[in-house]
N, CA, C and O atoms as CSV, one atom per row, in Angstrom:
chain,resi,resn,atom,element,x,y,z
A,1,MET,N,N,9.837,-0.534,0.250
A,1,MET,CA,C,10.800,-1.595,0.436
A,1,MET,C,C,12.000,-1.416,-0.499
A,1,MET,O,O,13.144,-1.510,-0.053
A,2,TYR,N,N,11.758,-1.163,-1.768
A,2,TYR,CA,C,12.844,-0.957,-2.715
A,2,TYR,C,C,12.875,0.519,-3.102
A,2,TYR,O,O,12.150,0.946,-4.001
A,3,ARG,N,N,13.700,1.281,-2.435
A,3,ARG,CA,C,13.813,2.716,-2.714
A,3,ARG,C,C,14.921,3.030,-3.708
A,3,ARG,O,O,14.816,3.990,-4.471
A,4,ASN,N,N,15.993,2.220,-3.706
A,4,ASN,CA,C,17.125,2.409,-4.614
A,4,ASN,C,C,17.274,1.179,-5.489
A,4,ASN,O,O,17.711,0.121,-5.035
A,5,ILE,N,N,16.901,1.337,-6.753
A,5,ILE,CA,C,16.901,0.237,-7.711
A,5,ILE,C,C,18.056,0.448,-8.690
A,5,ILE,O,O,18.231,1.538,-9.235
A,6,LEU,N,N,18.838,-0.608,-8.903
A,6,LEU,CA,C,19.956,-0.543,-9.846
A,6,LEU,C,C,19.638,-1.416,-11.053
A,6,LEU,O,O,19.331,-2.600,-10.912
A,7,ILE,N,N,19.714,-0.819,-12.241
A,7,ILE,CA,C,19.563,-1.563,-13.489
A,7,ILE,C,C,20.943,-1.692,-14.112
A,7,ILE,O,O,21.629,-0.692,-14.323
A,8,ALA,N,N,21.351,-2.916,-14.406
A,8,ALA,CA,C,22.589,-3.139,-15.150
A,8,ALA,C,C,22.211,-3.159,-16.626
A,8,ALA,O,O,21.417,-3.994,-17.058
A,9,ALA,N,N,22.782,-2.236,-17.399
A,9,ALA,CA,C,22.359,-2.076,-18.792
A,9,ALA,C,C,23.539,-2.132,-19.748
A,9,ALA,O,O,24.639,-1.674,-19.437
A,10,ASP,N,N,23.282,-2.710,-20.928
A,10,ASP,CA,C,24.278,-2.710,-22.000
A,10,ASP,C,C,23.648,-2.410,-23.354
A,10,ASP,O,O,24.329,-2.438,-24.378
A,11,GLY,N,N,22.363,-2.125,-23.362
A,11,GLY,CA,C,21.676,-1.822,-24.607
A,11,GLY,C,C,21.050,-3.029,-25.273
A,11,GLY,O,O,20.388,-2.888,-26.301
A,12,SER,N,N,21.244,-4.221,-24.709
A,12,SER,CA,C,20.648,-5.436,-25.273
A,12,SER,C,C,19.143,-5.445,-25.027
A,12,SER,O,O,18.628,-4.671,-24.220
A,13,ASP,N,N,18.443,-6.337,-25.741
A,13,ASP,CA,C,17.005,-6.476,-25.532
A,13,ASP,C,C,16.684,-6.846,-24.089
A,13,ASP,O,O,15.698,-6.371,-23.525
A,14,HIS,N,N,17.519,-7.694,-23.495
A,14,HIS,CA,C,17.292,-8.087,-22.103
A,14,HIS,C,C,17.410,-6.880,-21.170
A,14,HIS,O,O,16.627,-6.747,-20.230
A,15,SER,N,N,18.375,-6.008,-21.421
A,15,SER,CA,C,18.525,-4.856,-20.527
A,15,SER,C,C,17.394,-3.849,-20.730
A,15,SER,O,O,17.041,-3.117,-19.805
A,16,ILE,N,N,16.826,-3.809,-21.934
A,16,ILE,CA,C,15.661,-2.948,-22.158
A,16,ILE,C,C,14.478,-3.471,-21.340
A,16,ILE,O,O,13.724,-2.690,-20.760
A,17,ARG,N,N,14.323,-4.781,-21.297
A,17,ARG,CA,C,13.243,-5.360,-20.483
A,17,ARG,C,C,13.475,-5.116,-18.996
A,17,ARG,O,O,12.518,-5.027,-18.227
A,18,THR,N,N,14.748,-5.008,-18.581
A,18,THR,CA,C,14.996,-4.699,-17.167
A,18,THR,C,C,14.441,-3.316,-16.823
A,18,THR,O,O,13.939,-3.097,-15.721
A,19,ALA,N,N,14.537,-2.394,-17.770
A,19,ALA,CA,C,14.012,-1.045,-17.542
A,19,ALA,C,C,12.505,-1.084,-17.338
A,19,ALA,O,O,11.970,-0.370,-16.489
A,20,GLU,N,N,11.823,-1.914,-18.111
A,20,GLU,CA,C,10.372,-2.036,-17.957
A,20,GLU,C,C,10.018,-2.596,-16.584
A,20,GLU,O,O,9.089,-2.116,-15.935
A,21,GLN,N,N,10.754,-3.608,-16.145
A,21,GLN,CA,C,10.510,-4.188,-14.823
A,21,GLN,C,C,10.830,-3.189,-13.712
A,21,GLN,O,O,10.082,-3.062,-12.742
A,22,ALA,N,N,11.944,-2.487,-13.867
A,22,ALA,CA,C,12.344,-1.505,-12.858
A,22,ALA,C,C,11.334,-0.365,-12.768
A,22,ALA,O,O,11.004,0.095,-11.675
A,23,ALA,N,N,10.848,0.086,-13.915
A,23,ALA,CA,C,9.861,1.167,-13.925
A,23,ALA,C,C,8.588,0.739,-13.204
A,23,ALA,O,O,8.014,1.507,-12.431
A,24,GLU,N,N,8.154,-0.482,-13.461
A,24,GLU,CA,C,6.956,-0.987,-12.786
A,24,GLU,C,C,7.183,-1.114,-11.284
A,24,GLU,O,O,6.318,-0.749,-10.489
A,25,LEU,N,N,8.338,-1.629,-10.898
A,25,LEU,CA,C,8.657,-1.762,-9.481
A,25,LEU,C,C,8.738,-0.384,-8.820
A,25,LEU,O,O,8.227,-0.193,-7.716
A,26,ALA,N,N,9.370,0.560,-9.484
A,26,ALA,CA,C,9.462,1.926,-8.941
A,26,ALA,C,C,8.075,2.546,-8.795
A,26,ALA,O,O,7.794,3.234,-7.813
A,27,ARG,N,N,7.220,2.301,-9.766
A,27,ARG,CA,C,5.858,2.833,-9.714
A,27,ARG,C,C,5.110,2.242,-8.520
A,27,ARG,O,O,4.408,2.960,-7.808
A,28,LEU,N,N,5.260,0.939,-8.301
A,28,LEU,CA,C,4.597,0.274,-7.174
A,28,LEU,C,C,5.138,0.748,-5.827
A,28,LEU,O,O,4.403,0.789,-4.841
A,29,GLN,N,N,6.417,1.106,-5.786
A,29,GLN,CA,C,7.045,1.550,-4.542
A,29,GLN,C,C,6.746,3.008,-4.238
A,29,GLN,O,O,6.931,3.455,-3.106
A,30,GLY,N,N,6.292,3.743,-5.225
A,30,GLY,CA,C,5.938,5.143,-4.996
A,30,GLY,C,C,7.055,6.110,-5.310
A,30,GLY,O,O,6.991,6.822,-6.312
A,31,ASN,N,N,8.065,6.150,-4.487
A,31,ASN,CA,C,9.085,7.184,-4.608
A,31,ASN,C,C,10.480,6.590,-4.801
A,31,ASN,O,O,11.449,7.113,-4.250
A,32,ALA,N,N,10.596,5.526,-5.559
A,32,ALA,CA,C,11.882,4.854,-5.744
A,32,ALA,C,C,12.755,5.610,-6.744
A,32,ALA,O,O,12.262,6.315,-7.625
A,33,HIS,N,N,14.048,5.442,-6.582
A,33,HIS,CA,C,15.036,6.037,-7.483
A,33,HIS,C,C,15.724,4.905,-8.239
A,33,HIS,O,O,16.133,3.911,-7.639
A,34,ILE,N,N,15.852,5.056,-9.556
A,34,ILE,CA,C,16.508,4.046,-10.387
A,34,ILE,C,C,17.856,4.587,-10.851
A,34,ILE,O,O,17.958,5.715,-11.333
A,35,THR,N,N,18.882,3.762,-10.695
A,35,THR,CA,C,20.193,4.064,-11.253
A,35,THR,C,C,20.460,3.062,-12.366
A,35,THR,O,O,20.374,1.852,-12.156
A,36,VAL,N,N,20.780,3.563,-13.533
A,36,VAL,CA,C,21.141,2.724,-14.674
A,36,VAL,C,C,22.662,2.715,-14.731
A,36,VAL,O,O,23.282,3.760,-14.928
A,37,ILE,N,N,23.267,1.543,-14.559
A,37,ILE,CA,C,24.722,1.450,-14.626
A,37,ILE,C,C,25.127,0.772,-15.937
A,37,ILE,O,O,24.621,-0.292,-16.292
A,38,TYR,N,N,26.038,1.412,-16.631
A,38,TYR,CA,C,26.591,0.877,-17.877
A,38,TYR,C,C,28.091,0.741,-17.652
A,38,TYR,O,O,28.786,1.728,-17.413
A,39,VAL,N,N,28.580,-0.494,-17.730
A,39,VAL,CA,C,29.992,-0.761,-17.464
A,39,VAL,C,C,30.716,-1.022,-18.780
A,39,VAL,O,O,30.330,-1.895,-19.557
A,40,VAL,N,N,31.760,-0.256,-19.007
A,40,VAL,CA,C,32.592,-0.410,-20.202
A,40,VAL,C,C,33.798,-1.257,-19.805
A,40,VAL,O,O,34.630,-0.839,-19.000
A,41,ASP,N,N,33.876,-2.454,-20.382
A,41,ASP,CA,C,35.028,-3.305,-20.069
A,41,ASP,C,C,36.171,-3.029,-21.037
A,41,ASP,O,O,35.999,-2.292,-22.008
A,42,GLY,N,N,37.318,-3.607,-20.782
A,42,GLY,CA,C,38.515,-3.352,-21.577
A,42,GLY,C,C,38.357,-3.718,-23.043
A,42,GLY,O,O,38.776,-2.961,-23.918
A,43,ASP,N,N,37.751,-4.882,-23.326
A,43,ASP,CA,C,37.580,-5.304,-24.717
A,43,ASP,C,C,36.665,-4.352,-25.477
A,43,ASP,O,O,36.946,-3.994,-26.621
A,44,THR,N,N,35.575,-3.943,-24.842
A,44,THR,CA,C,34.650,-3.004,-25.477
A,44,THR,C,C,35.343,-1.682,-25.733
A,44,THR,O,O,35.189,-1.079,-26.796
A,45,SER,N,N,36.106,-1.239,-24.750
A,45,SER,CA,C,36.803,0.035,-24.873
A,45,SER,C,C,37.805,0.004,-26.037
A,45,SER,O,O,37.871,0.948,-26.825
A,46,LYS,N,N,38.574,-1.073,-26.142
A,46,LYS,CA,C,39.552,-1.200,-27.238
A,46,LYS,C,C,38.847,-1.220,-28.587
A,46,LYS,O,O,39.274,-0.552,-29.529
A,47,HIS,N,N,37.770,-1.986,-28.672
A,47,HIS,CA,C,37.010,-2.072,-29.926
A,47,HIS,C,C,36.467,-0.704,-30.320
A,47,HIS,O,O,36.561,-0.304,-31.481
A,48,ASP,N,N,35.900,0.011,-29.353
A,48,ASP,CA,C,35.330,1.336,-29.638
A,48,ASP,C,C,36.399,2.298,-30.158
A,48,ASP,O,O,36.149,3.070,-31.084
A,49,VAL,N,N,37.581,2.247,-29.561
A,49,VAL,CA,C,38.664,3.137,-29.995
A,49,VAL,C,C,39.100,2.795,-31.418
A,49,VAL,O,O,39.333,3.689,-32.231
A,50,LEU,N,N,39.208,1.508,-31.717
A,50,LEU,CA,C,39.622,1.096,-33.060
A,50,LEU,C,C,38.585,1.471,-34.112
A,50,LEU,O,O,38.940,1.875,-35.219
A,51,VAL,N,N,37.307,1.340,-33.771
A,51,VAL,CA,C,36.244,1.622,-34.734
A,51,VAL,C,C,35.987,3.116,-34.869
A,51,VAL,O,O,35.869,3.630,-35.981
A,52,GLU,N,N,35.899,3.817,-33.737
A,52,GLU,CA,C,35.510,5.229,-33.745
A,52,GLU,C,C,36.693,6.185,-33.687
A,52,GLU,O,O,36.728,7.186,-34.403
A,53,GLY,N,N,37.670,5.870,-32.825
A,53,GLY,CA,C,38.841,6.723,-32.701
A,53,GLY,C,C,38.648,7.957,-31.841
A,53,GLY,O,O,39.512,8.267,-31.020
A,54,ASN,N,N,37.570,8.656,-31.998
A,54,ASN,CA,C,37.315,9.917,-31.315
A,54,ASN,C,C,36.557,9.675,-30.001
A,54,ASN,O,O,35.501,9.044,-30.015
A,55,GLN,N,N,37.078,10.165,-28.870
A,55,GLN,CA,C,36.461,9.913,-27.560
A,55,GLN,C,C,35.056,10.495,-27.462
A,55,GLN,O,O,34.176,9.873,-26.866
A,56,ALA,N,N,34.830,11.656,-28.024
A,56,ALA,CA,C,33.489,12.264,-27.976
A,56,ALA,C,C,32.481,11.393,-28.720
A,56,ALA,O,O,31.356,11.212,-28.256
A,57,THR,N,N,32.877,10.857,-29.860
A,57,THR,CA,C,32.000,9.977,-30.639
A,57,THR,C,C,31.746,8.679,-29.890
A,57,THR,O,O,30.627,8.165,-29.892
A,58,ILE,N,N,32.773,8.151,-29.255
A,58,ILE,CA,C,32.638,6.918,-28.474
A,58,ILE,C,C,31.638,7.130,-27.345
A,58,ILE,O,O,30.738,6.313,-27.154
A,59,ASP,N,N,31.787,8.218,-26.597
A,59,ASP,CA,C,30.875,8.501,-25.486
A,59,ASP,C,C,29.443,8.666,-25.975
A,59,ASP,O,O,28.505,8.186,-25.339
A,60,MET,N,N,29.277,9.347,-27.107
A,60,MET,CA,C,27.948,9.564,-27.662
A,60,MET,C,C,27.301,8.227,-28.059
A,60,MET,O,O,26.120,8.006,-27.791
A,61,LYS,N,N,28.067,7.346,-28.692
A,61,LYS,CA,C,27.528,6.042,-29.112
A,61,LYS,C,C,27.170,5.178,-27.908
A,61,LYS,O,O,26.175,4.455,-27.945
A,62,ARG,N,N,27.960,5.240,-26.850
A,62,ARG,CA,C,27.655,4.471,-25.649
A,62,ARG,C,C,26.332,4.943,-25.044
A,62,ARG,O,O,25.498,4.130,-24.645
A,63,LEU,N,N,26.152,6.244,-24.981
A,63,LEU,CA,C,24.908,6.786,-24.426
A,63,LEU,C,C,23.712,6.479,-25.329
A,63,LEU,O,O,22.592,6.321,-24.844
A,64,GLU,N,N,23.947,6.396,-26.634
A,64,GLU,CA,C,22.875,6.042,-27.566
A,64,GLU,C,C,22.347,4.639,-27.292
A,64,GLU,O,O,21.155,4.383,-27.463
A,65,ARG,N,N,23.222,3.727,-26.868
A,65,ARG,CA,C,22.802,2.358,-26.551
A,65,ARG,C,C,21.785,2.351,-25.413
A,65,ARG,O,O,20.966,1.438,-25.310
A,66,LEU,N,N,21.840,3.366,-24.564
A,66,LEU,CA,C,20.950,3.426,-23.410
A,66,LEU,C,C,19.654,4.185,-23.690
A,66,LEU,O,O,18.763,4.209,-22.841
A,67,LYS,N,N,19.536,4.802,-24.864
A,67,LYS,CA,C,18.346,5.604,-25.194
A,67,LYS,C,C,17.040,4.834,-25.030
A,67,LYS,O,O,16.108,5.373,-24.434
A,68,PRO,N,N,16.917,3.588,-25.533
A,68,PRO,CA,C,15.651,2.870,-25.351
A,68,PRO,C,C,15.296,2.659,-23.875
A,68,PRO,O,O,14.123,2.662,-23.501
A,69,ILE,N,N,16.315,2.480,-23.057
A,69,ILE,CA,C,16.090,2.310,-21.621
A,69,ILE,C,C,15.602,3.618,-21.019
A,69,ILE,O,O,14.626,3.641,-20.269
A,70,GLU,N,N,16.287,4.706,-21.351
A,70,GLU,CA,C,15.881,6.013,-20.842
A,70,GLU,C,C,14.475,6.379,-21.307
A,70,GLU,O,O,13.699,6.953,-20.543
A,71,GLU,N,N,14.143,6.052,-22.547
A,71,GLU,CA,C,12.800,6.353,-23.060
A,71,GLU,C,C,11.723,5.645,-22.249
A,71,GLU,O,O,10.683,6.231,-21.948
A,72,ARG,N,N,11.968,4.388,-21.895
A,72,ARG,CA,C,10.994,3.641,-21.099
A,72,ARG,C,C,10.858,4.223,-19.697
A,72,ARG,O,O,9.753,4.296,-19.160
A,73,LEU,N,N,11.963,4.631,-19.107
A,73,LEU,CA,C,11.912,5.216,-17.766
A,73,LEU,C,C,11.227,6.580,-17.782
A,73,LEU,O,O,10.464,6.912,-16.874
A,74,GLU,N,N,11.508,7.365,-18.822
A,74,GLU,CA,C,10.849,8.670,-18.948
A,74,GLU,C,C,9.356,8.507,-19.176
A,74,GLU,O,O,8.549,9.242,-18.606
A,75,LYS,N,N,8.991,7.547,-20.007
A,75,LYS,CA,C,7.574,7.290,-20.282
A,75,LYS,C,C,6.844,6.883,-18.995
A,75,LYS,O,O,5.689,7.251,-18.784
A,76,ALA,N,N,7.526,6.131,-18.152
A,76,ALA,CA,C,6.938,5.692,-16.879
A,76,ALA,C,C,6.970,6.802,-15.830
A,76,ALA,O,O,6.395,6.662,-14.751
A,77,ASN,N,N,7.646,7.908,-16.157
A,77,ASN,CA,C,7.732,9.059,-15.257
A,77,ASN,C,C,8.360,8.699,-13.900
A,77,ASN,O,O,7.847,9.057,-12.840
A,78,VAL,N,N,9.492,7.976,-13.974
A,78,VAL,CA,C,10.202,7.605,-12.751
A,78,VAL,C,C,11.507,8.392,-12.642
A,78,VAL,O,O,12.058,8.855,-13.641
A,79,ASN,N,N,11.977,8.529,-11.435
A,79,ASN,CA,C,13.211,9.248,-11.136
A,79,ASN,C,C,14.402,8.318,-11.420
A,79,ASN,O,O,14.483,7.223,-10.863
A,80,TYR,N,N,15.325,8.759,-12.290
A,80,TYR,CA,C,16.463,7.902,-12.619
A,80,TYR,C,C,17.702,8.739,-12.932
A,80,TYR,O,O,17.626,9.943,-13.176
A,81,GLU,N,N,18.841,8.054,-12.916
A,81,GLU,CA,C,20.112,8.635,-13.338
A,81,GLU,C,C,20.916,7.550,-14.047
A,81,GLU,O,O,20.680,6.359,-13.844
A,82,VAL,N,N,21.868,7.970,-14.879
A,82,VAL,CA,C,22.731,7.041,-15.600
A,82,VAL,C,C,24.152,7.199,-15.074
A,82,VAL,O,O,24.659,8.314,-14.944
A,83,VAL,N,N,24.790,6.064,-14.773
A,83,VAL,CA,C,26.159,6.046,-14.270
A,83,VAL,C,C,26.989,5.180,-15.205
A,83,VAL,O,O,26.631,4.032,-15.470
A,84,LEU,N,N,28.094,5.719,-15.706
A,84,LEU,CA,C,29.025,4.944,-16.533
A,84,LEU,C,C,30.249,4.602,-15.695
A,84,LEU,O,O,30.826,5.468,-15.037
A,85,LYS,N,N,30.635,3.334,-15.725
A,85,LYS,CA,C,31.814,2.863,-14.998
A,85,LYS,C,C,32.696,2.083,-15.950
A,85,LYS,O,O,32.242,1.613,-16.993
A,86,ARG,N,N,33.955,1.950,-15.583
A,86,ARG,CA,C,34.910,1.147,-16.356
A,86,ARG,C,C,35.341,-0.038,-15.501
A,86,ARG,O,O,35.500,0.078,-14.286
A,87,GLY,N,N,35.526,-1.174,-16.157
A,87,GLY,CA,C,35.977,-2.361,-15.450
A,87,GLY,C,C,35.307,-3.606,-15.983
A,87,GLY,O,O,34.611,-3.567,-16.997
A,88,GLU,N,N,35.522,-4.705,-15.296
A,88,GLU,CA,C,34.860,-5.954,-15.643
A,88,GLU,C,C,33.409,-5.846,-15.166
A,88,GLU,O,O,33.180,-5.522,-14.001
A,89,PRO,N,N,32.427,-6.107,-16.029
A,89,PRO,CA,C,31.032,-5.835,-15.682
A,89,PRO,C,C,30.541,-6.459,-14.374
A,89,PRO,O,O,30.007,-5.747,-13.524
A,90,GLY,N,N,30.706,-7.757,-14.197
A,90,GLY,CA,C,30.183,-8.413,-12.993
A,90,GLY,C,C,30.686,-7.781,-11.698
A,90,GLY,O,O,29.885,-7.283,-10.907
A,91,PRO,N,N,31.991,-7.793,-11.470
A,91,PRO,CA,C,32.523,-7.217,-10.232
A,91,PRO,C,C,32.222,-5.721,-10.072
A,91,PRO,O,O,32.014,-5.251,-8.954
A,92,THR,N,N,32.198,-4.980,-11.168
A,92,THR,CA,C,31.931,-3.542,-11.086
A,92,THR,C,C,30.494,-3.289,-10.658
A,92,THR,O,O,30.238,-2.406,-9.840
A,93,ILE,N,N,29.560,-4.051,-11.199
A,93,ILE,CA,C,28.154,-3.912,-10.806
A,93,ILE,C,C,27.983,-4.295,-9.345
A,93,ILE,O,O,27.301,-3.594,-8.598
A,94,VAL,N,N,28.591,-5.394,-8.930
A,94,VAL,CA,C,28.492,-5.847,-7.540
A,94,VAL,C,C,29.064,-4.801,-6.586
A,94,VAL,O,O,28.453,-4.477,-5.568
A,95,LYS,N,N,30.233,-4.282,-6.922
A,95,LYS,CA,C,30.873,-3.272,-6.068
A,95,LYS,C,C,29.970,-2.045,-5.928
A,95,LYS,O,O,29.781,-1.534,-4.824
A,96,TYR,N,N,29.423,-1.581,-7.029
A,96,TYR,CA,C,28.543,-0.408,-6.991
A,96,TYR,C,C,27.310,-0.704,-6.135
A,96,TYR,O,O,26.932,0.103,-5.286
A,97,ALA,N,N,26.690,-1.857,-6.360
A,97,ALA,CA,C,25.481,-2.218,-5.600
A,97,ALA,C,C,25.762,-2.303,-4.111
A,97,ALA,O,O,24.969,-1.827,-3.299
A,98,ASN,N,N,26.881,-2.905,-3.749
A,98,ASN,CA,C,27.204,-3.090,-2.336
A,98,ASN,C,C,27.638,-1.804,-1.648
A,98,ASN,O,O,27.419,-1.642,-0.447
A,99,GLU,N,N,28.250,-0.888,-2.391
A,99,GLU,CA,C,28.751,0.350,-1.785
A,99,GLU,C,C,27.737,1.488,-1.802
A,99,GLU,O,O,27.866,2.431,-1.021
A,100,GLU,N,N,26.739,1.423,-2.668
A,100,GLU,CA,C,25.820,2.551,-2.849
A,100,GLU,C,C,24.443,2.332,-2.230
A,100,GLU,O,O,23.493,3.016,-2.611
A,101,ASP,N,N,24.309,1.421,-1.308
A,101,ASP,CA,C,23.047,1.214,-0.588
A,101,ASP,C,C,21.896,0.895,-1.549
A,101,ASP,O,O,20.798,1.438,-1.419
A,102,ILE,N,N,22.157,0.025,-2.498
A,102,ILE,CA,C,21.138,-0.403,-3.461
A,102,ILE,C,C,20.258,-1.456,-2.796
A,102,ILE,O,O,20.754,-2.349,-2.110
A,103,ASP,N,N,18.940,-1.343,-3.005
A,103,ASP,CA,C,17.986,-2.281,-2.408
A,103,ASP,C,C,17.736,-3.508,-3.280
A,103,ASP,O,O,17.454,-4.591,-2.767
A,104,ILE,N,N,17.841,-3.340,-4.600
A,104,ILE,CA,C,17.650,-4.459,-5.527
A,104,ILE,C,C,18.377,-4.152,-6.836
A,104,ILE,O,O,18.381,-3.017,-7.313
A,105,VAL,N,N,18.987,-5.187,-7.401
A,105,VAL,CA,C,19.625,-5.080,-8.712
A,105,VAL,C,C,18.729,-5.816,-9.704
A,105,VAL,O,O,18.295,-6.940,-9.451
A,106,ILE,N,N,18.459,-5.170,-10.832
A,106,ILE,CA,C,17.695,-5.815,-11.896
A,106,ILE,C,C,18.620,-5.919,-13.105
A,106,ILE,O,O,19.142,-4.918,-13.597
A,107,ILE,N,N,18.810,-7.144,-13.569
A,107,ILE,CA,C,19.772,-7.405,-14.628
A,107,ILE,C,C,19.185,-8.398,-15.620
A,107,ILE,O,O,18.420,-9.285,-15.242
A,108,GLY,N,N,19.544,-8.248,-16.887
A,108,GLY,CA,C,19.089,-9.183,-17.904
A,108,GLY,C,C,19.814,-10.510,-17.801
A,108,GLY,O,O,20.961,-10.573,-17.357
A,109,SER,N,N,19.136,-11.571,-18.216
A,109,SER,CA,C,19.755,-12.895,-18.142
A,109,SER,C,C,20.868,-13.061,-19.174
A,109,SER,O,O,21.760,-13.892,-19.009
A,110,ARG,N,N,20.807,-12.268,-20.231
A,110,ARG,CA,C,21.855,-12.280,-21.249
A,110,ARG,C,C,22.124,-10.856,-21.689
A,110,ARG,O,O,21.236,-10.004,-21.679
A,111,GLY,N,N,23.369,-10.614,-22.077
A,111,GLY,CA,C,23.740,-9.287,-22.561
A,111,GLY,C,C,24.075,-9.336,-24.035
A,111,GLY,O,O,23.615,-10.217,-24.760
A,112,LEU,N,N,24.870,-8.396,-24.468
A,112,LEU,CA,C,25.260,-8.332,-25.873
A,112,LEU,C,C,26.284,-9.383,-26.242
A,112,LEU,O,O,26.365,-9.771,-27.408
A,113,ASN,N,N,27.075,-9.858,-25.281
A,113,ASN,CA,C,28.161,-10.781,-25.566
A,113,ASN,C,C,27.813,-12.191,-25.103
A,113,ASN,O,O,28.262,-12.610,-24.036
A,114,THR,N,N,27.028,-12.929,-25.875
A,114,THR,CA,C,26.599,-14.260,-25.459
A,114,THR,C,C,27.737,-15.272,-25.473
A,114,THR,O,O,27.708,-16.224,-24.693
A,115,LEU,N,N,28.740,-15.100,-26.334
A,115,LEU,CA,C,29.877,-16.017,-26.338
A,115,LEU,C,C,30.617,-15.937,-25.007
A,115,LEU,O,O,30.956,-16.965,-24.421
A,116,GLN,N,N,30.867,-14.730,-24.534
A,116,GLN,CA,C,31.560,-14.566,-23.258
A,116,GLN,C,C,30.752,-15.185,-22.120
A,116,GLN,O,O,31.328,-15.767,-21.201
A,117,GLU,N,N,29.427,-15.066,-22.172
A,117,GLU,CA,C,28.603,-15.642,-21.121
A,117,GLU,C,C,28.765,-17.152,-21.074
A,117,GLU,O,O,28.813,-17.732,-19.989
A,118,MET,N,N,28.849,-17.798,-22.231
A,118,MET,CA,C,28.969,-19.254,-22.254
A,118,MET,C,C,30.354,-19.701,-21.796
A,118,MET,O,O,30.489,-20.738,-21.148
A,119,VAL,N,N,31.371,-18.932,-22.127
A,119,VAL,CA,C,32.736,-19.346,-21.817
A,119,VAL,C,C,33.125,-18.978,-20.386
A,119,VAL,O,O,33.683,-19.808,-19.668
A,120,LEU,N,N,32.842,-17.769,-19.972
A,120,LEU,CA,C,33.327,-17.286,-18.685
A,120,LEU,C,C,32.287,-17.305,-17.566
A,120,LEU,O,O,32.633,-17.040,-16.415
A,121,GLY,N,N,31.035,-17.608,-17.867
A,121,GLY,CA,C,29.978,-17.498,-16.874
A,121,GLY,C,C,29.325,-16.147,-17.008
A,121,GLY,O,O,30.002,-15.144,-17.233
A,122,SER,N,N,28.041,-16.111,-16.873
A,122,SER,CA,C,27.308,-14.885,-17.172
A,122,SER,C,C,27.506,-13.814,-16.114
A,122,SER,O,O,27.757,-14.099,-14.943
A,123,VAL,N,N,27.387,-12.588,-16.560
A,123,VAL,CA,C,27.461,-11.439,-15.656
A,123,VAL,C,C,26.322,-11.532,-14.638
A,123,VAL,O,O,26.518,-11.267,-13.451
A,124,SER,N,N,25.142,-11.907,-15.108
A,124,SER,CA,C,23.998,-11.989,-14.191
A,124,SER,C,C,24.252,-13.019,-13.092
A,124,SER,O,O,23.868,-12.808,-11.941
A,125,HIS,N,N,24.893,-14.123,-13.439
A,125,HIS,CA,C,25.203,-15.141,-12.437
A,125,HIS,C,C,26.197,-14.605,-11.405
A,125,HIS,O,O,26.031,-14.829,-10.206
A,126,LYS,N,N,27.216,-13.905,-11.865
A,126,LYS,CA,C,28.208,-13.328,-10.956
A,126,LYS,C,C,27.558,-12.313,-10.015
A,126,LYS,O,O,27.845,-12.292,-8.818
A,127,VAL,N,N,26.687,-11.478,-10.564
A,127,VAL,CA,C,26.022,-10.465,-9.742
A,127,VAL,C,C,25.105,-11.138,-8.720
A,127,VAL,O,O,25.101,-10.757,-7.549
A,128,ALA,N,N,24.334,-12.128,-9.149
A,128,ALA,CA,C,23.417,-12.817,-8.241
A,128,ALA,C,C,24.160,-13.488,-7.089
A,128,ALA,O,O,23.664,-13.519,-5.962
A,129,LYS,N,N,25.350,-14.024,-7.370
A,129,LYS,CA,C,26.120,-14.705,-6.329
A,129,LYS,C,C,26.741,-13.739,-5.322
A,129,LYS,O,O,26.870,-14.078,-4.145
A,130,ARG,N,N,27.129,-12.536,-5.768
A,130,ARG,CA,C,27.966,-11.686,-4.924
A,130,ARG,C,C,27.297,-10.423,-4.386
A,130,ARG,O,O,27.811,-9.812,-3.449
A,131,ALA,N,N,26.181,-10.024,-4.952
A,131,ALA,CA,C,25.516,-8.812,-4.462
A,131,ALA,C,C,24.915,-9.085,-3.086
A,131,ALA,O,O,24.424,-10.180,-2.810
A,132,GLU,N,N,24.963,-8.079,-2.242
A,132,GLU,CA,C,24.446,-8.217,-0.883
A,132,GLU,C,C,22.959,-7.899,-0.783
A,132,GLU,O,O,22.384,-7.952,0.305
A,133,CYS,N,N,22.340,-7.573,-1.902
A,133,CYS,CA,C,20.912,-7.268,-1.939
A,133,CYS,C,C,20.227,-8.265,-2.877
A,133,CYS,O,O,20.901,-9.024,-3.573
A,134,PRO,N,N,18.895,-8.266,-2.898
A,134,PRO,CA,C,18.205,-9.141,-3.847
A,134,PRO,C,C,18.574,-8.784,-5.291
A,134,PRO,O,O,18.867,-7.628,-5.597
A,135,VAL,N,N,18.556,-9.783,-6.168
A,135,VAL,CA,C,18.841,-9.608,-7.577
A,135,VAL,C,C,17.693,-10.210,-8.377
A,135,VAL,O,O,17.341,-11.374,-8.185
A,136,MET,N,N,17.113,-9.422,-9.272
A,136,MET,CA,C,16.068,-9.904,-10.168
A,136,MET,C,C,16.704,-10.085,-11.542
A,136,MET,O,O,17.273,-9.148,-12.101
A,137,ILE,N,N,16.604,-11.301,-12.082
A,137,ILE,CA,C,17.152,-11.577,-13.406
A,137,ILE,C,C,15.978,-11.661,-14.373
A,137,ILE,O,O,15.055,-12.455,-14.194
A,138,VAL,N,N,16.040,-10.815,-15.408
A,138,VAL,CA,C,14.948,-10.707,-16.362
A,138,VAL,C,C,15.299,-11.431,-17.641
A,138,VAL,O,O,16.381,-11.236,-18.195
A,139,LYS,N,N,14.383,-12.275,-18.118
A,139,LYS,CA,C,14.571,-13.022,-19.376
A,139,LYS,C,C,14.087,-12.208,-20.541
A,139,LYS,O,O,14.160,-12.662,-21.683
């Protein structure tokens, strides 16, 4: 039923738990493929440039945030790939899910930026409202 699973990840504890749920779902489905999407928004990008300066270092640090997620997927022995996108997280995740034939999106209920979630509405809420496939929100 769920052959293409999308995990929205930012390195937060909630996104790490999404990997555990996705791995279990993939295991139950047999031959499912997991895509881990990490969206770099404008504010994050500006902050990274100011703090790090070097693009290679910035890219390395972004991928390091996903290491715990990758470790869980590797431990579960599931097929996965990591995709980095730029843009506003909610719409970018929705666009990817709707255009790439994703069967289910698994997203954490909170990310790294809890202030933004309270002020602008959560990314998980935006994805749940606009994705054309089922969305699992993990606490």
